[in-house]
C-alpha positions in Angstrom: -3.5 -11.2 -7.7 -5.4 -8.0 -7.0 -8.2 -8.6 -4.5 -10.2 -5.4 -4.7 -13.0 -6.4 -2.4 -10.8 -6.9 0.7 -9.9 -10.5 0.3 -10.2 -13.5 2.6 -9.5 -13.3 6.4 -5.9 -14.4 5.8 -5.3 -10.7 5.0 -5.9 -7.9 7.4 -4.4 -4.9 9.2 -5.2 -2.5 6.3 -8.4 -0.8 5.2 -7.4 -1.3 1.5 -7.4 -3.8 -1.3 -4.8 -6.5 -1.4 -2.1 -7.0 -4.0 -0.8 -10.5 -3.4 2.6 -11.1 -5.1 4.3 -14.5 -5.2 7.7 -15.2 -6.6 7.9 -18.4 -8.7 10.4 -21.1 -8.2 13.4 -21.4 -10.6 13.4 -24.2 -13.1 14.4 -27.6 -11.4 15.8 -29.1 -14.6 17.2 -26.6 -17.0 19.2 -23.3 -17.0 17.5 -20.4 -18.6 18.2 -16.7 -19.2 15.6 -14.1 -20.2 15.5 -10.4 -20.4 14.4 -7.3 -22.3 16.0 -4.0 -23.4 14.0 -0.7 -23.5 14.6 3.0 -24.1 14.6 3.8 -20.3 14.9 0.5 -18.6 16.1 -3.1 -19.0 15.6 -6.4 -17.2 17.4 -9.7 -16.8 16.5 -13.1 -15.2 18.7 -16.1 -14.7 17.4 -19.4 -13.3 18.2 -23.1 -13.1 18.7 -26.1 -10.9 21.2 -26.3 -8.0 20.5 -30.1 -7.7 18.2 -31.4 -10.4 14.7 -32.2 -9.4 15.5 -31.1 -5.8 16.6 -27.5 -5.6 16.7 -24.4 -7.8 17.5 -20.7 -7.9 16.1 -17.7 -9.7 17.7 -14.3 -9.8 16.2 -11.2 -11.5 17.0 -7.5 -11.8 15.7 -4.4 -13.4 17.6 -1.1 -14.1 16.5 2.2 -15.4 18.7 4.7 -17.1 16.1 7.4 -17.6 18.5 10.2 -16.6 19.8 10.5 -20.2 16.2 10.9 -21.4 15.5 13.7 -18.9 18.8 15.5 -19.7 18.2 15.3 -23.5 15.7 18.2 -23.2 17.0 21.6 -24.0 16.3 23.0 -20.6 18.9 24.3 -18.1 17.0 22.9 -15.1 16.6 19.5 -16.6 20.3 19.3 -17.6 21.1 19.1 -13.8 18.3 16.6 -13.1 18.2 12.8 -12.6 15.9 9.9 -11.9 17.1 6.4 -11.1 15.6 3.0 -10.2 16.8 -0.5 -9.8 15.8 -3.6 -8.0 17.0 -7.2 -7.4 15.1 -10.3 -6.4 16.3 -13.8 -5.7 14.8 -17.1 -4.5 16.2 -20.4 -3.6 13.9 -23.4 -3.5 14.7 -26.8 -1.8 12.7 -30.0 -1.8 13.4 -31.9 1.3 11.1 -34.8 0.6 7.7 -35.3 -1.0 6.0 -33.6 1.9 8.3 -30.8 2.9 9.6 -27.8 0.9 11.6 -24.8 2.0 12.2 -21.5 0.1 14.3 -18.4 0.8 13.3 -15.1 -0.9 15.0 -11.8 -0.9 14.2 -8.4 -2.5 15.9 -5.0 -2.7 14.9 -1.9 -4.5 16.1 1.7 -4.7 14.7 4.9 -6.3 15.9 8.5 -6.3 15.3 11.6 -8.2 16.1 15.3 -8.3 14.3 17.5 -10.9 16.4 20.6 -11.0 16.0 21.6 -7.3 18.3 21.5 -4.2 16.7 18.3 -2.7 17.2 14.7 -3.7 14.4 12.3 -2.7 15.0 8.6 -2.4 13.4 5.4 -1.3 14.7 1.8 -0.7 13.1 -1.5 0.4 14.8 -4.6 1.8 12.7 -7.8 2.3 13.8 -11.3 3.3 11.5 -14.3 4.0 11.8 -18.0 4.7 8.8 -20.3 4.0 8.2 -23.9 4.9 5.5 -25.8 3.1 4.3 -29.1 4.6 1.9 -31.6 3.1 0.0 -33.5 5.9 -2.0 -35.6 3.4 -3.8 -35.2 0.1 -6.5 -33.0 1.8 -4.4 -30.8 4.1 -1.2 -28.7 3.9 0.4 -26.0 6.1 2.5 -23.0 5.4 4.8 -21.3 7.9 6.6 -18.0 7.0 9.0 -15.7 8.8 9.8 -12.4 7.1 11.6 -9.1 7.6 10.5 -6.0 5.8 12.4 -2.7 5.9 11.3 0.5 4.1 13.1 3.8 4.2 12.6 7.2 2.6 14.9 10.2 2.7 15.5 13.7 1.6 19.0 15.2 1.1 18.6 19.0 1.2 21.8 20.4 -0.3 21.7 24.0 1.0 24.9 25.7 2.2 23.1 27.4 5.1 20.3 25.1 6.2 21.3 21.7 4.6 20.1 18.5 6.3 19.6 14.8 5.7 16.2 13.5 6.6 15.0 9.9 7.0 11.9 8.0 8.0 11.0 4.3 7.8 9.0 1.3 8.8 10.6 -2.0 9.9 8.5 -5.1 10.3 9.4 -8.6 11.6 6.5 -11.0 11.1 5.6 -14.7 11.5 2.5 -16.4 10.3 1.1 -19.9 9.9 -1.9 -20.9 7.8 -3.4 -24.4 7.1 -5.6 -25.4 4.2 -8.0 -28.3 4.5 -10.2 -29.6 1.7 -12.8 -31.6 3.5 -14.6 -32.4 0.3 -15.0 -31.1 -3.2 -17.7 -28.7 -1.8 -16.1 -27.6 1.5 -12.7 -26.0 1.9 -11.3 -24.2 5.0 -8.2 -22.2 5.8 -7.2 -21.1 9.3 -4.1 -19.8 11.1 -2.5 -17.1 13.1 -0.4 -14.0 12.3 1.9 -11.8 14.4 4.2 -8.9 13.6 6.5 -6.5 15.5 6.7 -3.1 13.9 9.2 -0.3 14.6 8.5 3.1 13.0 10.8 6.0 12.6 8.4 9.0 11.9 11.4 11.2 11.1 15.0 12.0 12.0 17.2 14.8 10.6 20.9 15.7 11.0 22.9 18.7 9.5 24.8 17.6 6.4 27.7 19.9 6.9 29.6 21.6 9.8 28.4 25.1 8.7 24.7 24.1 8.5 22.3 25.9 10.9 19.9 23.0 10.7 19.1 21.4 14.1 19.4 17.7 14.8 16.0 16.2 15.3 14.9 12.6 16.2 11.1 12.1 16.6 10.0 9.4 19.1 10.1 6.0 17.5 7.0 3.8 17.7 7.1 0.1 18.7 4.0 -2.1 18.3 2.9 -5.7 18.2 -0.1 -6.8 16.1 -1.5 -10.3 16.2 -4.5 -12.0 14.6 -6.3 -15.3 14.4 -8.3 -16.1 11.3 -10.5 -18.7 9.7 -12.0 -18.9 6.2 -14.5 -21.4 4.7 -15.8 -21.9 1.2 -19.0 -23.9 0.6 -20.7 -25.0 -2.6 -24.3 -25.1 -1.3 -25.7 -26.6 -4.5 -25.2 -26.4 -8.2 -26.0 -22.6 -8.3 -25.2 -21.2 -4.9 -21.7 -20.9 -3.3 -20.7 -19.1 -0.1 -17.4 -17.9 1.3 -17.2 -16.6 4.9 -14.3 -15.6 7.1 -13.6 -14.1 10.5 -10.4 -12.4 11.7 -9.7 -11.3 15.3 -6.9 -8.8 15.6 -5.3 -7.2 18.6 -2.8 -4.3 18.6 -0.4 -3.1 21.4 1.5 0.2 21.2 4.6 -0.2 23.4 7.0 2.2 25.1 9.3 3.8 25.6 7.6 6.9 24.4 6.0 10.2 25.5 2.4 10.9 24.7 0.8 14.3 24.8 -2.6 15.0 26.4 -4.5 17.3 24.1 -7.2 19.8 25.0 -9.7 20.0 22.1 -11.5 23.0 23.5 -8.6 25.3 23.9 -6.6 26.1 20.8 -3.0 27.3 20.6 -2.3 28.8 17.2 -3.9 26.2 14.9 -3.8 23.1 17.1 -5.3 21.8 20.4 -3.3 22.9 23.5 -1.0 20.3 25.1 -1.9 20.2 28.8 0.1 17.2 29.9 2.9 14.8 28.9 2.8 11.1 29.9 6.1 9.1 29.7 6.0 5.4 29.2 9.0 3.1 30.0 10.3 0.4 27.6 7.7 -2.3 26.7 5.0 -0.6 28.8 1.6 -0.7 27.0 0.7 2.7 25.7 -2.6 1.7 24.0 -4.5 -1.5 23.3 -7.0 -1.9 20.5 -8.8 -5.0 19.3 -11.7 -6.0 17.1 -13.4 -8.5 14.8 -13.2 -8.4 11.0 -16.0 -10.5 9.4 -16.1 -11.1 5.6 -18.7 -12.8 3.5 -19.4 -13.3 -0.2 -22.2 -15.0 -2.0 -22.1 -16.3 -5.6 -25.2 -17.3 -7.7 -24.8 -19.0 -11.1 -27.5 -17.5 -13.4 -26.5 -20.0 -16.1 -23.4 -22.0 -17.2 -21.5 -18.8 -18.2 -23.0 -16.0 -16.0 -22.9 -15.3 -12.3 -23.9 -12.7 -9.7 -21.6 -12.0 -6.8 -22.3 -10.0 -3.6 -19.7 -9.3 -0.9 -19.2 -7.6 2.5 -15.8 -7.0 4.1 -14.9 -5.3 7.4 -11.2 -4.4 8.1 -9.2 -2.3 10.5 -5.9 -0.5 10.3 -3.6 0.3 13.2 -0.7 1.9 11.3 -1.5 5.2 9.6 0.0 6.9 6.6 0.1 10.7 6.7 0.4 12.6 3.4 0.4 16.3 2.7 -0.9 17.7 -0.5 0.5 21.2 -0.4 4.1 20.3 0.3 7.0 20.2 -2.2 8.0 16.9 -0.6 6.6 13.6 -2.0 7.7 11.9 1.2 4.9 10.4 3.4 5.4 9.2 7.0 3.8 6.6 9.2 2.5 6.6 12.8 1.1 4.0 15.1 -2.3 4.2 16.8 -2.1 5.8 20.2 -4.4 7.3 22.9 -4.9 10.3 20.5 -5.1 8.4 17.2 -7.7 5.6 16.9 -7.5 2.7 14.5 -9.2 3.1 11.1 -12.2 0.8 10.5 -13.7 0.2 7.1 -16.9 -1.5 5.8 -17.0 -2.4 2.1 -20.0 -3.6 0.1 -19.9 -4.9 -3.5 -22.1 -6.4 -6.1 -21.2 -7.6 -9.6 -22.5 -9.5 -12.6 -20.0 -11.6 -14.6 -20.8 -13.1 -18.1 -18.6 -15.1 -20.5 -19.2 -15.5 -24.2 -18.0 -17.6 -27.1 -17.1 -20.7 -25.1 -15.4 -18.6 -22.4 -13.1 -16.8 -24.8 -14.6 -13.5 -23.9 -15.1 -12.3 -20.3 -17.3 -9.3 -19.2 -18.2 -7.9 -15.8 -20.0 -5.0 -14.2 -19.3 -4.2 -10.6 -20.5 -1.6 -8.1 -18.9 -0.9 -4.7 -19.3 1.3 -1.7 -16.8 1.7 1.1 -17.0 3.7 4.3 -14.1 4.3 6.6 -14.2 5.6 10.2 -11.2 7.5 11.8 -9.5 8.2 8.5 -6.7 10.7 9.0 -5.9 14.2 7.6 -4.1 17.3 8.9 -5.3 20.7 10.2 -4.9 23.6 7.7 -1.5 25.3 8.1 0.1 22.7 10.3 3.9 22.3 9.9 4.9 18.6 10.1 8.5 19.3 9.2 10.4 17.4 12.0 7.7 18.3 14.5 7.5 16.0 17.5 4.0 17.4 18.4 2.6 16.3 15.0 -0.3 14.3 16.7 -1.8 17.7 17.7 -2.1 18.6 14.0 -4.0 15.5 13.0 -7.8 15.0 12.8 -9.8 11.9 12.3 -13.1 11.8 10.3 -15.1 9.9 7.7 -13.9 8.5 4.4 -16.2 7.4 1.6 -15.4 5.6 -1.7 -17.8 4.3 -4.3 -17.8 3.5 -8.0 -18.6 1.4 -11.0 -16.2 -0.9 -12.8 -16.6 -2.3 -16.4 -14.4 -4.9 -18.1 -14.5 -6.6 -21.5 -11.6 -9.1 -22.0 -10.7 -11.5 -24.9 -8.4 -14.2 -23.6 -7.8 -16.4 -26.7 -7.1 -16.2 -30.4 -4.5 -14.3 -32.4 -5.9 -11.0 -31.3 -6.5 -10.6 -27.6 -6.6 -8.0 -24.8 -9.1 -6.0 -22.8 -10.9 -2.7 -22.2 -11.4 -1.6 -18.6 -13.2 1.5 -17.4 -13.8 2.7 -13.8 -15.8 5.6 -12.6 -15.2 6.1 -8.8 -15.0 8.8 -6.1 -12.9 8.9 -2.9 -14.1 11.6 -0.5 -13.4 12.7 3.1 -15.3 14.7 5.7 -14.1 16.3 8.9 -16.6 18.1 11.1 -15.1 19.3 14.4 -16.9 20.8 17.4 -15.1 24.1 16.7 -14.0 25.7 13.4 -10.3 25.2 14.1 -10.8 21.4 14.2 -12.9 21.4 11.0 -11.6 20.9 7.4 -13.1 22.5 4.4 -15.9 24.0 6.5 -17.1 20.5 7.3 -18.1 19.8 3.6 -16.9 16.7 1.7 -13.8 17.1 -0.3 -11.6 14.8 -2.5 -9.0 12.6 -1.0 -5.6 12.5 -2.7 -6.8 9.2 -4.4 -9.9 10.7 -6.0 -9.5 10.1 -9.7 -13.0 9.7 -11.1 -12.1 8.4 -14.6 -9.7 5.6 -15.4 -9.5 3.8 -18.8 -7.2 1.1 -20.0 -7.1 -0.4 -23.4 -4.7 -3.3 -24.0 -4.3 -5.0 -27.5 -2.0 -7.9 -28.5 -1.7 -9.6 -31.8 0.3 -12.8 -32.3 1.8 -13.0 -35.8 3.7 -16.2 -35.1 4.6 -18.3 -32.1 7.8 -16.2 -31.8 6.5 -12.7 -32.7 3.8 -10.7 -30.9 2.7 -7.1 -31.3 1.5 -5.2 -28.2 0.1 -1.8 -27.6 -1.7 -0.1 -24.7 -3.4 3.1 -23.9 -4.3 4.5 -20.5 -6.1 7.5 -19.3 -6.5 8.7 -15.6 -8.0 11.8 -14.1 -5.3 13.8 -12.4 -4.8 13.5 -8.6 -6.1 16.4 -6.6 -3.8 18.8 -4.6 -4.0 22.0 -2.6 -2.1 25.0 -4.1 -2.2 28.8 -3.7 -4.7 30.4 -6.1 -3.9 34.0 -5.3 -1.7 36.2 -3.0 -1.9 39.6 -1.4 0.4 41.9 0.6 -0.1 44.3 3.5 2.3 46.5 5.5 5.9 45.2 5.3 4.7 41.7 4.3 5.1 41.5 0.6 3.4 38.2 -0.1 0.7 36.1 1.7 -0.6 33.0 -0.1 -4.3 32.4 -0.4 -4.9 28.6 -0.8 -7.7 26.8 -2.5 -10.2 24.6 -0.7 -8.6 21.3 0.4 -7.6 19.2 -2.6 -9.7 21.4 -4.9 
C-alpha cells in the first residue's frame, strides 16, 4: 500500500510517504510452485503446509542475469562491465490456537554493478522479524513485532596506487505494539507504542592491498534511540461525512560515545564554518534530545453514492538524515543522526482530492492536489569534500524544502480489457539562505532537489483472452532527475584545467 499523504499515526520518523509492504502467509493446505522467466531476470516461489491448517511456509527468490545483456554490446568498456541483483524472502506462519498466531519473516537482497570503471558499487539488506497476533475478542486485536533491519553499501576501488574498500550502513533493532479496537461500525481506533535503537556507520575505509597509499579511516559511529506513542481514530459522523484523526508523540536521543564539533558560523575556514571546540561524550551519554507532536487529520465528504471529496493534513518529523551529492561519480548516499549541529526535519503536508467512480464502480477516477513544506532539510555547501571526512557536519546546511503537484488517475478494474492511465505534474524545490554568502546555496534562490521530476506518465493495459492467457503492456515516461555538472572549464598559469559548474541541480 502506497500512502502518499503521510498515513496514519502508526507511521512516523520520516518526512516522506509510506510504502507499507506485507508478506502473505503460505498456503495452509496445498503445496504450490510458481515462477516466471524473463530476458534479464527470473523468479520462483514455493509454498505449502508444514502442518495442515496450522502452519505453513513460503519461500521466494528473484535473480537477474543482466550482465550478458550489457556485454552483448559491441563496446570495449561494456565488455568489462557487469550488473547483478538477487533477493530471497521467507516466512513461516504458525497458528497456536484460534486467538494467537506467530510468524517469522526474513529477507535478504544484494545488488552490485561496475560499468567499465575501476570501482564496484554494491548494496545489501538483511531483515528479520517476529510477529505475534492476538485476538482479544471480536472487536479487538493486538499485534506485537520485534524486528532487525541491516542495510550496507560499499565501494571497492580497484586502483594499484590508491585502492580502498569503503562501507557505510544503518542497523536498526525495533519493537512495536499496536492494538485495534472496533467500538462500533462507525467508530474504530488504533493505538500503541514504538521504539527503535539505531546504529549508523557514516563511513569506513581500509586499503585493499599492501601497496595502497590509501589511509584507513573510521568515521564516528552514531547511536540513537527513538520512541513514540500514537493513537488513531476513524469516525463515520453521518451518511456523508467521515473523519480520521491521529496523534503521534515522538522523542529522540542521540547517544555517545562520540565527539561533536562546535562550529562558528561567522568565521569561515576555506568553504566551511570554523571548528572552535570539540566536545567528547562518553558511552550512552545523551548528546542531543529532540521531541515533538505529529498530528494528522483527514476529512471525507460523499458527494453522491459514487463520488467523494477528501481533505487531509499531516505533520511528520525525521531524526535520521540522508545525505546525497549530485556532482559525484559515486551513487552511494550516507546517513547521519540529528545532533547539536543538525536539527530534525519537520514537514507539513496538505492535500485535497476528488474521487469519482463510473459504470457501477468498474471505472475509477481521481484528481488530487498537494503541497508539502519541510523545515531543516539538508544539503551540502558548494565544493565540500565528503569523502571519508570526519568533519562532514561543517559542510552541511539546513534550509527549506517545498513540494507541490497535481495527480490524475483513470482506472478500469473489470472486464476483459483493464488497466489505467496516471499522470503527475509536480515540483520538488529547496532554498538555502545563509547570513553570509559562504553559507548560501544558489545565491539564495530556489533550485530543484534531486527528486524534482515535473512530468510522470504511466499507461498500463491488460487484455484477458482466456482464463489462462493474458496480454499485458505498459508505457512509462519520467522527466530526468537533475544533477550538477561542469558546463565549461578554463586554465591559468600552470593549472591546465579548472571546472566551472552549473547552478545547483540545473
